[in-house]
N, C-alpha and C positions, 0 to 999 in steps of 0.2 A: 204755423205760427212761428214767429221769430221774436225772441225776447232779447232786448239790448239793455245793458247797464251803462248809463252815461254819467260822466263826472263834470259835465258842463251845464250851463243854464240855457237850455234850448227853449226859448220863449214860446215858440209855436207849439211844441209838445206840451209844455206846462199849461198854456192857455186852453188847449184842446181837452186836456184831462180835467181841468177845473170846470170848463163848460159842460162836459159830460156828467160830472158829479152834480152840478147845479141843476141840470135838466132832470136827472133821475130824482133828485130831492123834490123838485117842484111837482113832478108827476105823482109822487107818493105821499108828500106831506103838505102840498100847497105852496103858495108864494112865500119866498124867504122874507123874514123880518129881522134882519141882523141889527144889532146895536153894539156900540163900542164897549169894550170890557177890558179892564186892567186890574192887576193885582200888584201892589207895590209894598216895599219894606223901607222904613225909615229908621235911622238910628235915634238915640235918645234926644239928640239936639234937633231932630226934624229933618236932617239931611237924607235925601233919597240915596239908598245904597244898592237896591236891586229891584227888579220888577219884570213883568211880562205884560204885553198888550196885544190885543187882537179884537175880534168881533164874535158875538154870539151868533148862533144860527138857529132860527125857529124859536128862540126863547124858552126852550123846554128841556134843558139838559141837566138841571140841578134838582135833586130830590132831597127834601128834608122831612123826615117823619113828623107828623103833627105832635107826637109825644115829646119831642125835644125842642119845639119852637117856643119862643117866649113872647 
């Protein structure tokens, strides 16, 4: 085995890694059902000041105990 640390965007390697993870997930968790997801912060005037955006995977990554749900 040869491990290489790269500081460039090698699209072929990245795409192969993503494809491998997705295939593993499908085999163990079923078809992917991703949805857009974002978390944003606005100042008092409503101006967007920060945020993060992405997608969910399998829609089952958030746990909220029933005792604190309203």
